[in-house]
Structure formats: structure tokens, C-alpha cells
N, CA, C and O atoms as CSV, one atom per row, in Angstrom:
chain,resi,resn,atom,element,x,y,z
A,1,UNK,N,N,-63.886,-71.661,58.182
A,1,UNK,CA,C,-62.684,-71.007,57.717
A,1,UNK,C,C,-62.695,-70.862,56.193
A,1,UNK,O,O,-62.243,-69.852,55.655
A,2,UNK,N,N,-63.215,-71.879,55.505
A,2,UNK,CA,C,-63.273,-71.861,54.056
A,2,UNK,C,C,-64.190,-70.771,53.537
A,2,UNK,O,O,-63.903,-70.142,52.518
A,3,UNK,N,N,-65.314,-70.542,54.247
A,3,UNK,CA,C,-66.245,-69.491,53.823
A,3,UNK,C,C,-65.615,-68.109,53.976
A,3,UNK,O,O,-65.829,-67.229,53.141
A,4,UNK,N,N,-64.845,-67.921,55.035
A,4,UNK,CA,C,-64.175,-66.633,55.266
A,4,UNK,C,C,-63.181,-66.343,54.140
A,4,UNK,O,O,-63.139,-65.228,53.619
A,5,UNK,N,N,-62.396,-67.327,53.772
A,5,UNK,CA,C,-61.444,-67.145,52.672
A,5,UNK,C,C,-62.168,-66.865,51.350
A,5,UNK,O,O,-61.710,-66.054,50.546
A,6,UNK,N,N,-63.286,-67.534,51.137
A,6,UNK,CA,C,-64.078,-67.293,49.934
A,6,UNK,C,C,-64.544,-65.842,49.874
A,6,UNK,O,O,-64.414,-65.196,48.834
A,7,UNK,N,N,-65.080,-65.324,50.969
A,7,UNK,CA,C,-65.594,-63.947,50.975
A,7,UNK,C,C,-64.466,-62.919,50.863
A,7,UNK,O,O,-64.640,-61.865,50.251
A,8,UNK,N,N,-63.325,-63.223,51.448
A,8,UNK,CA,C,-62.172,-62.325,51.297
A,8,UNK,C,C,-61.753,-62.276,49.829
A,8,UNK,O,O,-61.448,-61.205,49.305
A,9,UNK,N,N,-61.739,-63.427,49.168
A,9,UNK,CA,C,-61.384,-63.472,47.755
A,9,UNK,C,C,-62.402,-62.712,46.904
A,9,UNK,O,O,-62.019,-62.015,45.963
A,10,UNK,N,N,-63.682,-62.836,47.219
A,10,UNK,CA,C,-64.719,-62.121,46.477
A,10,UNK,C,C,-64.540,-60.620,46.635
A,10,UNK,O,O,-64.618,-59.881,45.654
A,11,UNK,N,N,-64.301,-60.161,47.857
A,11,UNK,CA,C,-64.111,-58.727,48.103
A,11,UNK,C,C,-62.891,-58.223,47.333
A,11,UNK,O,O,-62.946,-57.150,46.731
A,12,UNK,N,N,-61.809,-58.967,47.344
A,12,UNK,CA,C,-60.606,-58.547,46.618
A,12,UNK,C,C,-60.852,-58.463,45.114
A,12,UNK,O,O,-60.370,-57.540,44.458
A,13,UNK,N,N,-61.595,-59.417,44.565
A,13,UNK,CA,C,-61.906,-59.395,43.134
A,13,UNK,C,C,-62.768,-58.182,42.805
A,13,UNK,O,O,-62.537,-57.519,41.793
A,14,UNK,N,N,-63.752,-57.884,43.638
A,14,UNK,CA,C,-64.622,-56.720,43.407
A,14,UNK,C,C,-63.809,-55.433,43.487
A,14,UNK,O,O,-63.963,-54.559,42.634
A,15,UNK,N,N,-62.951,-55.298,44.488
A,15,UNK,CA,C,-62.120,-54.096,44.607
A,15,UNK,C,C,-61.203,-53.940,43.399
A,15,UNK,O,O,-61.025,-52.832,42.892
A,16,UNK,N,N,-60.624,-55.037,42.939
A,16,UNK,CA,C,-59.763,-54.990,41.764
A,16,UNK,C,C,-60.558,-54.557,40.532
A,16,UNK,O,O,-60.073,-53.752,39.737
A,17,UNK,N,N,-61.765,-55.079,40.368
A,17,UNK,CA,C,-62.609,-54.718,39.224
A,17,UNK,C,C,-62.979,-53.239,39.262
A,17,UNK,O,O,-62.955,-52.576,38.224
A,18,UNK,N,N,-63.317,-52.710,40.431
A,18,UNK,CA,C,-63.661,-51.294,40.561
A,18,UNK,C,C,-62.459,-50.427,40.214
A,18,UNK,O,O,-62.586,-49.419,39.520
A,19,UNK,N,N,-61.299,-50.828,40.701
A,19,UNK,CA,C,-60.086,-50.059,40.401
A,19,UNK,C,C,-59.776,-50.081,38.901
A,19,UNK,O,O,-59.390,-49.060,38.333
A,20,UNK,N,N,-59.941,-51.217,38.274
A,20,UNK,CA,C,-59.690,-51.345,36.844
A,20,UNK,C,C,-60.665,-50.481,36.044
A,20,UNK,O,O,-60.264,-49.834,35.077
A,21,UNK,N,N,-61.920,-50.466,36.430
A,21,UNK,CA,C,-62.925,-49.647,35.745
A,21,UNK,C,C,-62.604,-48.164,35.906
A,21,UNK,O,O,-62.678,-47.408,34.937
A,22,UNK,N,N,-62.250,-47.742,37.113
A,22,UNK,CA,C,-61.893,-46.330,37.338
A,22,UNK,C,C,-60.666,-45.933,36.539
A,22,UNK,O,O,-60.594,-44.811,36.036
A,23,UNK,N,N,-59.704,-46.829,36.413
A,23,UNK,CA,C,-58.502,-46.538,35.632
A,23,UNK,C,C,-58.853,-46.347,34.164
A,23,UNK,O,O,-58.337,-45.439,33.512
A,24,UNK,N,N,-59.726,-47.198,33.645
A,24,UNK,CA,C,-60.137,-47.076,32.245
A,24,UNK,C,C,-60.910,-45.779,32.005
A,24,UNK,O,O,-60.736,-45.136,30.970
A,25,UNK,N,N,-61.759,-45.394,32.955
A,25,UNK,CA,C,-62.515,-44.136,32.815
A,25,UNK,C,C,-61.573,-42.934,32.813
A,25,UNK,O,O,-61.746,-42.009,32.019
A,26,UNK,N,N,-60.581,-42.945,33.698
A,26,UNK,CA,C,-59.625,-41.844,33.760
A,26,UNK,C,C,-58.798,-41.777,32.478
A,26,UNK,O,O,-58.515,-40.689,31.975
A,27,UNK,N,N,-58.417,-42.919,31.959
A,27,UNK,CA,C,-57.643,-42.962,30.720
A,27,UNK,C,C,-58.459,-42.413,29.552
A,27,UNK,O,O,-57.929,-41.685,28.712
A,28,UNK,N,N,-59.729,-42.754,29.498
A,28,UNK,CA,C,-60.607,-42.251,28.438
A,28,UNK,C,C,-60.808,-40.737,28.570
A,28,UNK,O,O,-60.851,-40.028,27.565
A,29,UNK,N,N,-60.930,-40.249,29.792
A,29,UNK,CA,C,-61.105,-38.806,30.012
A,29,UNK,C,C,-59.857,-38.042,29.579
A,29,UNK,O,O,-59.967,-36.972,28.981
A,30,UNK,N,N,-58.676,-38.577,29.874
A,30,UNK,CA,C,-57.433,-37.918,29.451
A,30,UNK,C,C,-57.313,-37.909,27.938
A,30,UNK,O,O,-56.824,-36.938,27.358
A,31,UNK,N,N,-57.753,-38.978,27.294
A,31,UNK,CA,C,-57.674,-39.067,25.843
A,31,UNK,C,C,-58.601,-38.050,25.182
A,31,UNK,O,O,-58.283,-37.535,24.110
A,32,UNK,N,N,-59.727,-37.760,25.796
A,32,UNK,CA,C,-60.656,-36.778,25.244
A,32,UNK,C,C,-60.153,-35.356,25.460
A,32,UNK,O,O,-60.417,-34.476,24.641
A,33,UNK,N,N,-59.429,-35.122,26.558
A,33,UNK,CA,C,-58.919,-33.781,26.852
A,33,UNK,C,C,-57.854,-33.348,25.861
A,33,UNK,O,O,-57.828,-32.188,25.451
A,34,UNK,N,N,-56.984,-34.254,25.471
A,34,UNK,CA,C,-55.845,-33.906,24.626
A,34,UNK,C,C,-55.873,-34.761,23.364
A,34,UNK,O,O,-55.870,-35.988,23.456
A,35,UNK,N,N,-55.898,-34.134,22.187
A,35,UNK,CA,C,-55.844,-34.907,20.947
A,35,UNK,C,C,-54.534,-35.692,20.858
A,35,UNK,O,O,-53.533,-35.284,21.447
A,36,UNK,N,N,-54.526,-36.810,20.130
A,36,UNK,CA,C,-53.324,-37.645,20.082
A,36,UNK,C,C,-52.103,-36.953,19.480
A,36,UNK,O,O,-50.975,-37.288,19.840
A,37,UNK,N,N,-52.301,-35.995,18.571
A,37,UNK,CA,C,-51.170,-35.325,17.928
A,37,UNK,C,C,-50.835,-33.990,18.578
A,37,UNK,O,O,-50.041,-33.224,18.031
A,38,UNK,N,N,-51.420,-33.699,19.725
A,38,UNK,CA,C,-51.162,-32.429,20.402
A,38,UNK,C,C,-49.731,-32.409,20.945
A,38,UNK,O,O,-49.233,-33.434,21.409
A,39,UNK,N,N,-49.073,-31.257,20.891
A,39,UNK,CA,C,-47.703,-31.180,21.403
A,39,UNK,C,C,-47.673,-31.323,22.915
A,39,UNK,O,O,-48.607,-30.926,23.610
A,40,UNK,N,N,-46.598,-31.888,23.404
A,40,UNK,CA,C,-46.405,-32.034,24.839
A,40,UNK,C,C,-46.091,-30.676,25.460
A,40,UNK,O,O,-45.752,-29.725,24.756
A,41,UNK,N,N,-46.206,-30.598,26.773
A,41,UNK,CA,C,-45.812,-29.382,27.470
A,41,UNK,C,C,-44.303,-29.213,27.298
A,41,UNK,O,O,-43.574,-30.205,27.293
A,42,UNK,N,N,-43.820,-27.972,27.157
A,42,UNK,CA,C,-42.388,-27.775,26.953
A,42,UNK,C,C,-41.575,-28.282,28.138
A,42,UNK,O,O,-41.957,-28.104,29.295
A,43,UNK,N,N,-40.465,-28.906,27.832
A,43,UNK,CA,C,-39.563,-29.368,28.867
A,43,UNK,C,C,-39.868,-30.763,29.387
A,43,UNK,O,O,-39.051,-31.326,30.116
A,44,UNK,N,N,-41.007,-31.340,29.041
A,44,UNK,CA,C,-41.356,-32.649,29.552
A,44,UNK,C,C,-41.003,-33.770,28.590
A,44,UNK,O,O,-41.038,-34.941,28.969
A,45,UNK,N,N,-40.665,-33.435,27.360
A,45,UNK,CA,C,-40.405,-34.472,26.385
A,45,UNK,C,C,-38.942,-34.905,26.360
A,45,UNK,O,O,-38.642,-36.005,25.896
A,46,UNK,N,N,-38.035,-34.080,26.840
A,46,UNK,CA,C,-36.618,-34.402,26.752
A,46,UNK,C,C,-35.894,-33.872,27.984
A,46,UNK,O,O,-36.121,-32.739,28.406
A,47,UNK,N,N,-35.037,-34.682,28.546
A,47,UNK,CA,C,-34.242,-34.254,29.693
A,47,UNK,C,C,-33.095,-33.372,29.205
A,47,UNK,O,O,-32.524,-33.611,28.141
A,48,UNK,N,N,-32.770,-32.366,29.982
A,48,UNK,CA,C,-31.696,-31.455,29.609
A,48,UNK,C,C,-30.404,-31.864,30.309
A,48,UNK,O,O,-30.425,-32.341,31.443
A,49,UNK,N,N,-29.292,-31.675,29.630
A,49,UNK,CA,C,-27.988,-32.021,30.178
A,49,UNK,C,C,-27.663,-31.122,31.368
A,49,UNK,O,O,-27.884,-29.912,31.325
A,50,UNK,N,N,-27.141,-31.724,32.417
A,50,UNK,CA,C,-26.734,-30.973,33.604
A,50,UNK,C,C,-25.220,-30.762,33.541
A,50,UNK,O,O,-24.472,-31.664,33.162
A,51,UNK,N,N,-24.776,-29.549,33.921
A,51,UNK,CA,C,-23.350,-29.219,33.922
A,51,UNK,C,C,-22.975,-28.720,35.307
A,51,UNK,O,O,-23.838,-28.367,36.110
A,52,UNK,N,N,-21.676,-28.695,35.573
A,52,UNK,CA,C,-21.185,-28.335,36.903
A,52,UNK,C,C,-20.468,-26.995,36.867
A,52,UNK,O,O,-19.666,-26.734,35.970
A,53,UNK,N,N,-20.758,-26.152,37.845
A,53,UNK,CA,C,-20.087,-24.857,37.969
A,53,UNK,C,C,-18.620,-25.102,38.313
A,53,UNK,O,O,-18.311,-25.912,39.187
A,54,UNK,N,N,-17.713,-24.398,37.624
A,54,UNK,CA,C,-16.274,-24.576,37.845
A,54,UNK,C,C,-15.828,-24.025,39.190
A,54,UNK,O,O,-14.747,-24.372,39.665
A,55,UNK,N,N,-16.641,-23.171,39.819
A,55,UNK,CA,C,-16.255,-22.596,41.104
A,55,UNK,C,C,-16.833,-23.382,42.282
A,55,UNK,O,O,-16.089,-23.885,43.124
A,56,UNK,N,N,-18.148,-23.482,42.335
A,56,UNK,CA,C,-18.781,-24.079,43.520
A,56,UNK,C,C,-19.169,-25.539,43.340
A,56,UNK,O,O,-19.448,-26.220,44.326
A,57,UNK,N,N,-19.193,-26.034,42.116
A,57,UNK,CA,C,-19.512,-27.432,41.883
A,57,UNK,C,C,-20.999,-27.752,41.821
A,57,UNK,O,O,-21.376,-28.921,41.737
A,58,UNK,N,N,-21.838,-26.737,41.862
A,58,UNK,CA,C,-23.276,-26.957,41.789
A,58,UNK,C,C,-23.652,-27.379,40.374
A,58,UNK,O,O,-23.147,-26.826,39.397
A,59,UNK,N,N,-24.548,-28.372,40.271
A,59,UNK,CA,C,-25.034,-28.808,38.969
A,59,UNK,C,C,-26.266,-27.989,38.592
A,59,UNK,O,O,-27.133,-27.734,39.428
A,60,UNK,N,N,-26.332,-27.581,37.329
A,60,UNK,CA,C,-27.456,-26.810,36.832
A,60,UNK,C,C,-27.680,-27.159,35.368
A,60,UNK,O,O,-26.776,-27.674,34.711
A,61,UNK,N,N,-28.881,-26.882,34.846
A,61,UNK,CA,C,-29.134,-27.177,33.427
A,61,UNK,C,C,-28.217,-26.360,32.527
A,61,UNK,O,O,-27.898,-25.211,32.833
A,62,UNK,N,N,-27.801,-26.951,31.427
A,62,UNK,CA,C,-26.881,-26.273,30.512
A,62,UNK,C,C,-27.459,-24.953,30.026
A,62,UNK,O,O,-26.713,-23.997,29.814
A,63,UNK,N,N,-28.777,-24.882,29.844
A,63,UNK,CA,C,-29.391,-23.650,29.339
A,63,UNK,C,C,-29.280,-22.497,30.342
A,63,UNK,O,O,-29.372,-21.335,29.946
A,64,UNK,N,N,-29.085,-22.793,31.622
A,64,UNK,CA,C,-28.962,-21.749,32.641
A,64,UNK,C,C,-27.512,-21.417,32.973
A,64,UNK,O,O,-27.249,-20.446,33.682
A,65,UNK,N,N,-26.573,-22.207,32.470
A,65,UNK,CA,C,-25.160,-22.007,32.788
A,65,UNK,C,C,-24.580,-20.868,31.963
A,65,UNK,O,O,-25.040,-20.586,30.856
A,66,UNK,N,N,-23.569,-20.222,32.517
A,66,UNK,CA,C,-22.872,-19.122,31.857
A,66,UNK,C,C,-21.527,-19.652,31.371
A,66,UNK,O,O,-20.756,-20.201,32.159
A,67,UNK,N,N,-21.239,-19.493,30.083
A,67,UNK,CA,C,-19.978,-19.956,29.504
A,67,UNK,C,C,-19.034,-18.766,29.421
A,67,UNK,O,O,-19.352,-17.748,28.805
A,68,UNK,N,N,-17.869,-18.905,30.048
A,68,UNK,CA,C,-16.870,-17.838,30.009
A,68,UNK,C,C,-15.488,-18.478,30.065
A,68,UNK,O,O,-15.203,-19.286,30.949
A,69,UNK,N,N,-14.647,-18.115,29.127
A,69,UNK,CA,C,-13.273,-18.608,29.048
A,69,UNK,C,C,-13.209,-20.134,29.045
A,69,UNK,O,O,-12.333,-20.729,29.673
A,70,UNK,N,N,-14.138,-20.755,28.338
A,70,UNK,CA,C,-14.126,-22.210,28.212
A,70,UNK,C,C,-14.630,-22.962,29.429
A,70,UNK,O,O,-14.595,-24.192,29.446
A,71,UNK,N,N,-15.091,-22.265,30.431
A,71,UNK,CA,C,-15.609,-22.893,31.644
A,71,UNK,C,C,-17.091,-22.589,31.795
A,71,UNK,O,O,-17.588,-21.606,31.245
A,72,UNK,N,N,-17.791,-23.428,32.536
A,72,UNK,CA,C,-19.208,-23.210,32.822
A,72,UNK,C,C,-19.365,-22.736,34.259
A,72,UNK,O,O,-18.736,-23.259,35.179
A,73,UNK,N,N,-20.218,-21.734,34.429
A,73,UNK,CA,C,-20.417,-21.106,35.731
A,73,UNK,C,C,-21.907,-21.005,36.053
A,73,UNK,O,O,-22.741,-20.954,35.149
A,74,UNK,N,N,-22.235,-20.975,37.342
A,74,UNK,CA,C,-23.629,-20.852,37.739
A,74,UNK,C,C,-24.060,-19.392,37.827
A,74,UNK,O,O,-25.256,-19.101,37.806
A,75,UNK,N,N,-23.092,-18.461,37.925
A,75,UNK,CA,C,-23.436,-17.035,38.015
A,75,UNK,C,C,-22.268,-16.191,37.515
A,75,UNK,O,O,-21.146,-16.678,37.376
A,76,UNK,N,N,-22.549,-14.936,37.253
A,76,UNK,CA,C,-21.517,-13.997,36.823
A,76,UNK,C,C,-20.492,-13.789,37.939
A,76,UNK,O,O,-19.302,-13.624,37.671
A,77,UNK,N,N,-20.952,-13.797,39.172
A,77,UNK,CA,C,-20.053,-13.607,40.316
A,77,UNK,C,C,-19.002,-14.719,40.376
A,77,UNK,O,O,-17.818,-14.443,40.570
A,78,UNK,N,N,-19.428,-15.962,40.211
A,78,UNK,CA,C,-18.476,-17.068,40.246
A,78,UNK,C,C,-17.553,-17.044,39.035
A,78,UNK,O,O,-16.401,-17.466,39.128
A,79,UNK,N,N,-18.046,-16.555,37.904
A,79,UNK,CA,C,-17.189,-16.458,36.712
A,79,UNK,C,C,-16.095,-15.422,36.949
A,79,UNK,O,O,-14.968,-15.598,36.487
A,80,UNK,N,N,-16.415,-14.346,37.662
A,80,UNK,CA,C,-15.405,-13.317,37.933
A,80,UNK,C,C,-14.405,-13.749,38.996
A,80,UNK,O,O,-13.253,-13.316,38.972
A,81,UNK,N,N,-14.834,-14.608,39.939
A,81,UNK,CA,C,-13.918,-15.110,40.975
A,81,UNK,C,C,-12.942,-16.105,40.392
A,81,UNK,O,O,-11.750,-16.059,40.698
A,82,UNK,N,N,-13.429,-17.002,39.556
A,82,UNK,CA,C,-12.558,-17.989,38.928
A,82,UNK,C,C,-12.734,-19.359,39.549
A,82,UNK,O,O,-13.609,-19.585,40.385
A,83,UNK,N,N,-11.865,-20.278,39.108
A,83,UNK,CA,C,-11.939,-21.663,39.565
A,83,UNK,C,C,-11.483,-21.763,40.999
A,83,UNK,O,O,-10.452,-21.206,41.375
A,84,UNK,N,N,-12.253,-22.474,41.800
A,84,UNK,CA,C,-11.921,-22.679,43.203
A,84,UNK,C,C,-11.046,-23.909,43.352
A,84,UNK,O,O,-11.331,-24.949,42.758
A,85,UNK,N,N,-9.986,-23.803,44.137
A,85,UNK,CA,C,-9.108,-24.950,44.390
A,85,UNK,C,C,-9.825,-25.914,45.321
A,85,UNK,O,O,-10.427,-25.499,46.311
A,86,UNK,N,N,-9.760,-27.197,45.004
A,86,UNK,CA,C,-10.431,-28.220,45.837
A,86,UNK,C,C,-9.446,-29.133,46.466
A,86,UNK,O,O,-9.830,-30.047,47.195
């Protein structure tokens, strides 16, 4: 029983070492692909504020929302209909 546990431990250590080596290789490859001062892809560096449509209640990014009469809307159609009673 002791020998079986020993070999299981050896296999686990080897698998862990292989995984660690592969992780380091992948990290080095990513570092070579992109210089350290390269700009990030747009939209991935900062989360955008989500707002709610005054008519249907759907949440959407502020940059896609339509502002009309002090309210935020998801579309021109909902802005023309107005606020929905809930």
C-alpha cells in the first residue's frame, strides 16, 4: 500500500511540474507577442456604466443609451412612447 501511495505522489508531482512549465512557456510567449507598453484592446481596460431604459427597464451601456427630456432610453421608439407605468 505504501508503494502505491508513493507512486501516486510521484505522478502528481510530475504532472504539476509539467503544468507549471507549460504555464511559464505560455506566459513568455504572450510577453513576446505584446510589448509591455502596448495599449490594451479598446473596451477591455475599463467597465462602462450601465443605465436603465425609462420605458422597458432594459439595462444598456451609457454610450448606447439615448438621452431625451432628462430620461435615458434604449431606442427612439421607446423615447417617443414615454415612461411606462409599473
